[in-house]
ZAVEXBA-952138 format. One line per field, with one value per residue (C-alpha): y, z, x; residue number from 1. Coordinates in pm, whole numbers, always signed. Last residue first. Layout:
north = c(Y;...)
up = c(Z;...)
east = c(X;...)
resi = c(NUM;...)
//
This chain:
north = c(+1713;+1868;+1793;+1419;+1309;+943;+700;+389;+370;+461;+104;+96;-150;-312;-455;-635;-642;-860;-726;-702;-1059;-1102;-1271;-1175;-974;-561;-590;-810;-875;-495;-488;-769;-520;-275;-445;-541;-170;-95;-381;-191;-384;-275;-647;-767;-432;-472;-803;-759;-435;-628;-906;-700;-466;-792;-932;-588;-549;-898;-877;-552;-684;-999;-751;-524;-751;-936;-812;-915;-1307;-1580;-1844;-1745;-1415;-1367;-1723;-1658;-1375;-1531;-1848;-1575;-1374;-1789;-1809;-1515;-1537;-1893;-1770;-1451;-1635;-1604;-1336;-1467;-1527;-1482;-1299;-1390;-1685;-1453;-1212;-1482;-1596;-1234;-1247;-1627;-1527;-1177;-1359;-1615;-1330;-1161;-1431;-1124;-1182;-1318;-1146;-785;-842;-896;-636;-434;-502;-292;-55;+10;-12;+269;+489;+498;+751;+999;+900;+748;+962;+1300;+1309;+1338;+1660;+1788;+1642;+1728;+2064;+2058;+1913;+2209;+2480;+2816;+2644;+2621;+2271;+2116;+2426;+2230;+1967;+1912;+1551;+1535;+1652;+1342;+1110;+1304;+1286;+908;+824;+985;+900;+500;+496;+630;+322;+70;+117;+288;+72;-282;-149;-73;-402;-621;-516;-448;-831;-902;-669;-795;-1199;-1230;-887;-691;-415;-217;-465;-449;-71;-136;-390;-201;+175;-121;-195;+157;+268;-66;-12;+341;+255;+18;+291;+522;+261;+145;+463;+578;+333;+367;+732;+645;+414;+663;+889;+622;+554;+912;+964;+1155;+1404;+1568;+1563;+1794;+1694;+1859;+1931;+1953;+1961;+1559;+1471;+1807;+1676;+1294;+1462;+1650;+1382;+1141;+1368;+1407;+1096;+997;+1324;+1090;+755;+940;+1117;+777;+578;+891;+801;+444;+492;+834;+494;+268;+579;+626;+263;+214;+465;+220;-56;+217;+315;-3;+46;+198;+101;+335;+711;+865;+1283;+1559;+1876;+1998;+1979;+2187;+2034;+2118;+2159;+2130;+2236;+2126;+2414;+2320;+2506;+2354;+2059;+2035;+2051;+2106;+2469;+2357;+2542;+2719;+2567;+2554;+2588;+2416;+2452;+2465;+2786;+2873;+2801;+2622;+2297;+2374;+2460;+2315;+2007;+1680;+1305;+1079;+693;+531;+390;+153;-159;-23;-29;+32;-24;+242;+391;+786;+787;+686;+961;+913;+1180;+1219;+1628;+1883;+2211;+2182;+2399;+2220;+2108;+1842;+1782;+1698;+1638;+1636;+1744;+1660;+1701;+1564;+1620;+1361;+1386;+1200;+1489;+1473;+1560;+1178;+1253;+1189;+1145;+1236;+1016;+812;+517;+220;+407;+331;+479;+859;+823;+931;+1341;+1250;+1164;+1067;+1365;+1325;+1623;+1659;+2017;+2149;+2319;+2564;+2906;+2675;+2545;+2157;+2056;+1647;+1697;+2010;+1746;+1486;+1665;+1640;+1386;+1163;+1268;+1195;+851;+737;+699;+425;+377;+713;+884;+639;+741;+1129;+1129;+1003;+1239;+1483;+1349;+1286;+1654;+1743;+1575;+1660;+2042;+1958;+1736;+2021;+2069;+1718;+1652;+1761;+1469;+1173;+1286;+1297;+914;+854;+973;+779;+469;+483;+456;+761;+866;+916;+1138;+1241;+1582;+1681;+1592;+1548;+1183;+1161;+973;+876;+1214;+1433;+1535;+1552;+1790;+1883;+2194;+2277;+2056;+2069;+2403;+2581;+2467;+2566;+2918;+2925;+2815;+3079;+3319;+3282;+3125;+3332;+3089;+3179;+3200;+3432;+3576;+3903;+4212;+4423;+4385;+3977;+3755;+3460;+3437;+3168;+3138;+2915;+2942;+3177;+3002;+2674;+2881;+3108;+2743;+2585;+2884;+2907;+2505;+2523;+2788;+2562;+2217;+2098;+2311;+2215;+1851;+1958;+2062;+1702;+1498;+1722;+1633;+1226;+1256;+1164;+926;+788;+716;+583;+300;+195;+271;+49;-120;+189;+379;+202;+329;+745;+697;+536;+839;+1070;+1429;+1467;+1465;+1699;+1959;+2137;+2494;+2509;+2256;+2483;+2381;+2561;+2555;+2880;+3070;+3177;+2920;+2682;+2360;+2258;+1954;+1696;+1449;+1110;+877;+543;+344;-33)
up = c(-1698;-1865;-1652;-1783;-1349;-1420;-1295;-1404;-1293;-934;-924;-738;-487;-414;-81;-117;+192;+7;-7;-411;-402;-742;-1090;-1398;-1681;-1566;-1225;-1245;-1679;-1757;-1467;-1599;-1948;-1755;-1579;-1922;-2028;-1783;-1934;-2226;-2434;-2706;-2859;-2485;-2369;-2697;-2671;-2354;-2447;-2744;-2482;-2287;-2528;-2657;-2352;-2246;-2559;-2589;-2242;-2309;-2641;-2427;-2147;-2403;-2675;-2362;-2434;-2756;-2750;-2506;-2791;-3065;-3102;-2734;-2627;-2903;-2751;-2381;-2533;-2687;-2331;-2197;-2434;-2382;-1992;-2037;-2254;-1997;-1705;-1632;-1904;-2155;-2105;-2482;-2664;-3037;-2952;-2747;-3099;-3315;-3074;-3070;-3438;-3456;-3205;-3312;-3724;-3596;-3464;-3759;-3978;-4178;-4107;-3775;-3570;-3731;-3632;-3265;-3265;-3445;-3124;-2899;-3128;-3143;-2683;-2697;-2948;-3307;-3564;-3265;-2892;-2692;-2842;-2731;-2386;-2422;-2505;-2179;-1985;-2140;-2132;-1820;-1726;-1991;-1712;-1686;-1708;-1332;-1229;-1214;-990;-775;-699;-1008;-904;-975;-1267;-1433;-1271;-1508;-1779;-1720;-1659;-1949;-2186;-2078;-2286;-2632;-2514;-2521;-2741;-3064;-3001;-2977;-3311;-3535;-3421;-3531;-3874;-3858;-3818;-4097;-4329;-4240;-4308;-4642;-4706;-4969;-4872;-4795;-4517;-4428;-4338;-4194;-3958;-3864;-3811;-3571;-3375;-3341;-3178;-2979;-2805;-2760;-2520;-2322;-2233;-2140;-1990;-1733;-1706;-1570;-1283;-1223;-1119;-893;-752;-700;-547;-296;-234;-164;-342;-657;-388;-358;+26;+320;+392;+40;-231;-592;-830;-854;-920;-1100;-1323;-1355;-1370;-1691;-1855;-1755;-1898;-2266;-2264;-2231;-2517;-2722;-2636;-2694;-3053;-3145;-3066;-3251;-3560;-3574;-3550;-3871;-4027;-3995;-4130;-4418;-4557;-4346;-4608;-4876;-4682;-4612;-4918;-5124;-5231;-5564;-5595;-5581;-5480;-5648;-5736;-5588;-5657;-5368;-5382;-5116;-4836;-4490;-4239;-3855;-3765;-3626;-3619;-3488;-3150;-2913;-2936;-2586;-2451;-2787;-2911;-3210;-3546;-3693;-4042;-4247;-4588;-4879;-5307;-5427;-5462;-5812;-5980;-6245;-6064;-5790;-5458;-5109;-5293;-5151;-5274;-5272;-5111;-5088;-4875;-5016;-4902;-4513;-4502;-4707;-5108;-5360;-5591;-5492;-5454;-5038;-4893;-4721;-4782;-4809;-4743;-4977;-4894;-4557;-4418;-4160;-4012;-3808;-3969;-3726;-3780;-4178;-4304;-4646;-5010;-5239;-5604;-5839;-6112;-6445;-6682;-6624;-6276;-6048;-5723;-5382;-5005;-4694;-4438;-4354;-4113;-4242;-4048;-3745;-3521;-3592;-3825;-3664;-3626;-3921;-3894;-4217;-4294;-4359;-4380;-4615;-4674;-4994;-4944;-5297;-5026;-4751;-4970;-4802;-5081;-5049;-5090;-5370;-5619;-5495;-5624;-6015;-6125;-5826;-5965;-6284;-6225;-6040;-5675;-5472;-5339;-5390;-5306;-4954;-4863;-4961;-4733;-4418;-4487;-4469;-4241;-3976;-4023;-4011;-3680;-3579;-3530;-3221;-3032;-2999;-2803;-2686;-3047;-3219;-3078;-3116;-3470;-3537;-3411;-3593;-3949;-3903;-3827;-4090;-4368;-4546;-4922;-5074;-5128;-4767;-4808;-4487;-4776;-5045;-5159;-5151;-5019;-4671;-4606;-4711;-4401;-4167;-4393;-4106;-4242;-4445;-4272;-3938;-3883;-4111;-3983;-3615;-3756;-3896;-3509;-3337;-3612;-3460;-3729;-3928;-4076;-4409;-4522;-4816;-4820;-4934;-4696;-4773;-4494;-4596;-4450;-4268;-4061;-3825;-3576;-3459;-3112;-2913;-2555;-2770;-3038;-2707;-2585;-2897;-2951;-2618;-2636;-3005;-2889;-2583;-2557;-2854;-3024;-2844;-2883;-3287;-3307;-3187;-3420;-3705;-3569;-3503;-3866;-4130;-3861;-3851;-4235;-4243;-3991;-4104;-3829;-3647;-3414;-3415;-3311;-2944;-2761;-2926;-2759;-2455;-2401;-2310;-2193;-2533;-2738;-2519;-2512;-2172;-2252;-1989;-1753;-1434;-1094;-846;-499;-677;-738;-331;-114;-161;+77;+321;+211;+486;+536;+477;+275;+258;-50;-28)
east = c(+920;+640;+323;+141;+230;+234;-88;+18;+421;+273;+156;-191;-214;-562;-713;-991;-1309;-1548;-1914;-1899;-1808;-1597;-1710;-1419;-1514;-1507;-1381;-1074;-1056;-1050;-784;-552;-509;-447;-158;-51;-28;+153;+442;+445;+733;+536;+487;+407;+221;+64;-125;-257;-398;-572;-699;-868;-994;-1163;-1211;-1445;-1605;-1712;-1892;-2012;-2190;-2332;-2482;-2623;-2749;-2934;-3267;-3227;-3355;-3185;-3299;-3058;-2839;-2855;-2707;-2440;-2328;-2349;-2101;-1849;-1835;-1785;-1509;-1328;-1328;-1204;-938;-819;-846;-511;-314;-69;+259;+360;+118;+62;-99;-347;-393;-469;-707;-882;-900;-1049;-1338;-1371;-1409;-1632;-1865;-1892;-2056;-2212;-2593;-2595;-2304;-2335;-2696;-2622;-2380;-2659;-2893;-2608;-2601;-2957;-2964;-2651;-2827;-2789;-2564;-2583;-2765;-2433;-2193;-2357;-2387;-1981;-2016;-2196;-1924;-1587;-1825;-1777;-1456;-1286;-1257;-1412;-1698;-1819;-1818;-1467;-1347;-1604;-1402;-1130;-1154;-1506;-1451;-1238;-1518;-1785;-1587;-1528;-1872;-2002;-1672;-1775;-2082;-1948;-1662;-1905;-2175;-1898;-1662;-1886;-2084;-1749;-1573;-1859;-1858;-1508;-1441;-1664;-1521;-1156;-1300;-1112;-863;-1042;-809;-1077;-1140;-776;-739;-1050;-982;-684;-850;-1091;-771;-676;-999;-1047;-679;-748;-1127;-955;-731;-966;-1191;-854;-784;-1076;-1104;-726;-775;-1056;-867;-552;-777;-900;-561;-434;-62;-235;-411;-48;+40;-5;-396;-452;-239;-328;-22;+5;-390;-450;-291;-385;-748;-675;-502;-772;-1035;-851;-809;-1174;-1231;-1000;-1193;-1523;-1436;-1251;-1569;-1773;-1556;-1616;-2012;-1969;-1816;-2091;-2319;-2179;-2202;-2483;-2649;-2577;-2785;-3009;-3096;-3111;-3454;-3364;-2997;-2702;-2697;-3013;-2926;-3119;-3343;-3527;-3903;-3980;-3757;-3811;-3471;-3394;-3100;-2787;-2453;-2165;-2008;-2279;-2151;-2341;-2647;-2816;-3075;-3135;-3133;-3438;-3644;-3338;-3484;-3520;-3517;-3189;-3014;-2887;-2536;-2621;-2495;-2739;-2695;-2730;-2658;-2839;-2698;-3029;-3047;-3376;-3629;-3939;-3735;-3727;-4128;-4353;-4369;-4198;-4444;-4359;-3963;-3912;-3597;-3291;-3072;-2690;-2553;-2358;-2266;-2298;-2555;-2706;-2393;-2616;-2963;-3185;-3648;-3570;-3931;-4091;-4046;-3697;-3713;-3531;-3257;-3313;-3344;-3750;-3778;-3892;-4045;-3878;-4101;-3990;-4201;-3882;-4074;-3818;-3584;-3677;-3405;-3536;-3824;-4156;-4014;-3700;-3396;-3173;-2995;-2638;-2358;-2050;-1876;-1774;-1407;-1306;-1258;-1139;-856;-815;-1010;-1123;-1457;-1454;-1250;-1470;-1788;-1821;-1634;-1776;-2181;-2052;-1895;-2229;-2187;-2169;-1855;-1700;-1986;-1998;-1629;-1705;-1996;-1796;-1505;-1774;-1905;-1639;-1533;-1866;-1879;-1495;-1634;-1784;-1597;-1302;-928;-951;-1063;-775;-550;-763;-852;-470;-443;-796;-674;-349;-489;-782;-442;-297;-419;-23;+206;+212;+311;+48;-185;-64;-227;-607;-927;-803;-609;-962;-1188;-844;-693;-430;-345;-686;-1001;-880;-642;-864;-1195;-1124;-1024;-1372;-1462;-1335;-1438;-1808;-1997;-2306;-2573;-2722;-3057;-3145;-3498;-3419;-3532;-3271;-3084;-3046;-3338;-3321;-3008;-2963;-2653;-2400;-2294;-2074;-2006;-1846;-1738;-1506;-1389;-1274;-1064;-887;-888;-710;-426;-306;-369;-489;-215;+53;-77;-144;+256;+356;+154;+270;+618;+582;+370;+663;+816;+494;+442;+789;+772;+445;+123;-21;+206;+382;+143;+148;+474;+334;-12;+142;+342;+27;+151;+415;+89;-80;+119;-25;-59;-331;-305;-446;-410;-615;-408;-139;-437;-510;-307;-45;-116;+224;+336;+443;+158;+332;+74;+243;+143;+17)
resi = c(566;565;564;563;562;561;560;559;558;557;556;555;554;553;552;551;550;549;548;547;546;545;544;543;542;541;540;539;538;537;536;535;534;533;532;531;530;529;528;527;526;525;524;523;522;521;520;519;518;517;516;515;514;513;512;511;510;509;508;507;506;505;504;503;502;501;500;499;498;497;496;495;494;493;492;491;490;489;488;487;486;485;484;483;482;481;480;479;478;477;476;475;474;473;472;471;470;469;468;467;466;465;464;463;462;461;460;459;458;457;456;455;454;453;452;451;450;449;448;447;446;445;444;443;442;441;440;439;438;437;436;435;434;433;432;431;430;429;428;427;426;425;424;423;422;421;420;419;418;417;416;415;414;413;412;411;410;409;408;407;406;405;404;403;402;401;400;399;398;397;396;395;394;393;392;391;390;389;388;387;386;385;384;383;382;381;380;379;378;377;376;375;374;373;372;371;370;369;368;367;366;365;364;363;362;361;360;359;358;357;356;355;354;353;352;351;350;349;348;347;346;345;344;343;342;341;340;339;338;337;336;335;334;333;332;331;330;329;328;327;326;325;324;323;322;321;320;319;318;317;316;315;314;313;312;311;310;309;308;307;306;305;304;303;302;301;300;299;298;297;296;295;294;293;292;291;290;289;288;287;286;285;284;283;282;281;280;279;278;277;276;275;274;273;272;271;270;269;268;267;266;265;264;263;262;261;260;259;258;257;256;255;254;253;252;251;250;249;248;247;246;245;244;243;242;241;240;239;238;237;236;235;234;233;232;231;230;229;228;227;226;225;224;223;222;221;220;219;218;217;216;215;214;213;212;211;210;209;208;207;206;205;204;203;202;201;200;199;198;197;196;195;194;193;192;191;190;189;188;187;186;185;184;183;182;181;180;179;178;177;176;175;174;173;172;171;170;169;168;167;166;165;164;163;162;161;160;159;158;157;156;155;154;153;152;151;150;149;148;147;146;145;144;143;142;141;140;139;138;137;136;135;134;133;132;131;130;129;128;127;126;125;124;123;122;121;120;119;118;117;116;115;114;113;112;111;110;109;108;107;106;105;104;103;102;101;100;99;98;97;96;95;94;93;92;91;90;89;88;87;86;85;84;83;82;81;80;79;78;77;76;75;74;73;72;71;70;69;68;67;66;65;64;63;62;61;60;59;58;57;56;55;54;53;52;51;50;49;48;47;46;45;44;43;42;41;40;39;38;37;36;35;34;33;32;31;30;29;28;27;26;25;24;23;22;21;20;19;18;17;16;15;14;13;12;11;10;9;8;7;6;5;4;3;2;1)
//
């Protein structure tokens, strides 16, 4: 057990309040640099290292300031010009526009998976590179990462299913790093009666003589409401009821002849979090759009964009958890109470370790899923099935864990954490988004079972984890048995046990998968602390234990390092 020796006088006044502003968030997180060689080619990692270091400095300083300013100066919908003309526009604070320049411009986050040249790298980068950059960026700003993700995802879906003329027309603008030329993307799915139940889609599509379609109806929750392009679900005239009657359409804000398309932003939403980014209600009034892919296959094709967005949601949740942990560790090493830094207090050490476990689980699952995406896009056998189950597992569990971790980090800071001067309150507000957008927790947990039933994903995940265990010297005790029980539960949930077990089964799979990945990473990267964290996942989130039994657990100092500068 850690021995507490009260001998340090507590500072008074402002000196008693730790403030991490200006901390380089890449250098404060050496575990990230240690893990990246496992998931990125060495030449690409060497090229990206200085860019990651620079972004770490921005995220802990200038970007954090811009995000704070944009959060308290949300976008404003202007309905008319000062001359009385109907001409809608959304005004954004200059702080938001500057963050757009960094994300879309300097770092090319919406482009780097689709073309070479971003950050002077000659080829498109793998998903792990994109998500490593996103992981750092989101530690400063969450709201803007939604438009970035939707632009990237729309581009992916357009390239996969769109007609060649549409790809040729819009791909250069979607992947531009010049903000004057950039087209941002959005996804307009939700209706008042068709949230998670897409089969209730009521927006209609009527054919035009030129092969385009006229969309009519209301979309209830449209983020990045003034995006230049949006993927929209609608039901063509004469199409059957239900999900098989829904098709996917590409909706431009401005038509090719330069005229405004026929739809209106009715109002912007007042949101708990992501206040910097505009979400609104949209009324389609015969708006021109082009069908993407096959008629009646709208949800299947939109699922490609949704799943990419779900993966991005998991990445953002992981990044926010890491920011919360960094803040908590920074405070714990500097806040003096009862004559000692609070990091030495046993209950605080336990609380910090519990936060760290959740954050590191998510980080490992992010990179495991990114690698599955790379392999799937390369056409490797079995990789798509693995990706199909890892994505909802990450989205389901990491987004829920982020709500816990950010709340606990607020508590570490105490009363200062509850006020908006520090980042904790905004982290808590933003963290609640992930488990709602792109599918609530129930919907995404059910998607884990759907992937198992339709794609053979359970067998793909089982084989993948067996490979990781085989490549891990000195495997964790009880891990193989716990994994077998988790897969048995998932099969039972997909059979006679029924969907009521979906969340329990998804949580079990996530925990054994992340523990397996963390133990493998610990061995390959030479990080014994990571193995300790993997063992904690097993002990506290998987294996049975008596909640009334007295137990003592010493938390090694190496697990709770000071993230501040040396």
